[in-house]
N, C-alpha and C positions, 0 to 999 in steps of 0.2 A: 703600324710602326711609326714612331716619331721620326720626323724628317731629319733631325740633327744626327741620327746614326750614320747617315751617308757622308756627313761632313766632319768627321773626327779630326782630320788634319787641320781644317779651318779652325775648329775649336781649340786645338792644341796651340796653333800659332797665335790665336787670340788670347790664350791664357785663360780660357773659360771652362769651368766645370758645370755641367748641366745638373741642376738640383731640382727637387720638388718645387721649390719656390720660383725658379726661373724657367722651368721646362716649357711652359706654354708660350712665354714671351720669346724664347729662343726658337722654338718651332715656328711661331708666326713670323719672326724676322727672316728666317731662312726661306720659308714658303713664299712670303711676299717678294723677297729678292729674286728668287727663281722665277716666279710668275711674271714679274716685271721684265726681267732679262729675256725670258723665253718669248714673251709677246713682241719683243723687238727683234727676235731672230738671233739673239746672241748666245743662247744656250738651249739645250733641250728642256722640255717641261718635265721629263722623267727625272726624278731626283737622283737616281743612281748615275745616269749619264751627266746630268748637270754638275754633280759634285766634281767629276773629273775635268769637265770643261772650265768650270769656275776656278778650280785649283790650278789649272795650267795657264790661266790668263792673269798676269800680275795686277791689272787694274781691277778686274772683277773680284779677284781674291782679296785685295786690300779693302775694297768697298764692303764686301761681306764681313770681313773681320771687324771693321768699324761698327757695322750694324749689330753683329752678334755681341760685341763687347757692351754696347749700349743696352741691348735687351737683357743681358745677364746681370746688370746692376740690380741691387735691391730695389724693389718697387717704389719705395719712397724717394729714391735718388734719380729716377728716370724722368727726363724732361718731357713734358707734354707739348 
């Protein structure tokens, strides 16, 4: 299952639609964010639980929204 499916509210708030073109980048951005925050003890490594924890924390929620928006941009517009 793609990890973005647990994060529909984040995607809605970010104004992001997952497409074939951006799906892998959005998946990677969410997974990398969850992995980083869970390694610091800020959220669960399990995506289902992490989605609630991140959604309930304004700082993490806004950080992830920013990362998801960047990942969803067309490939030629993404900053390297």
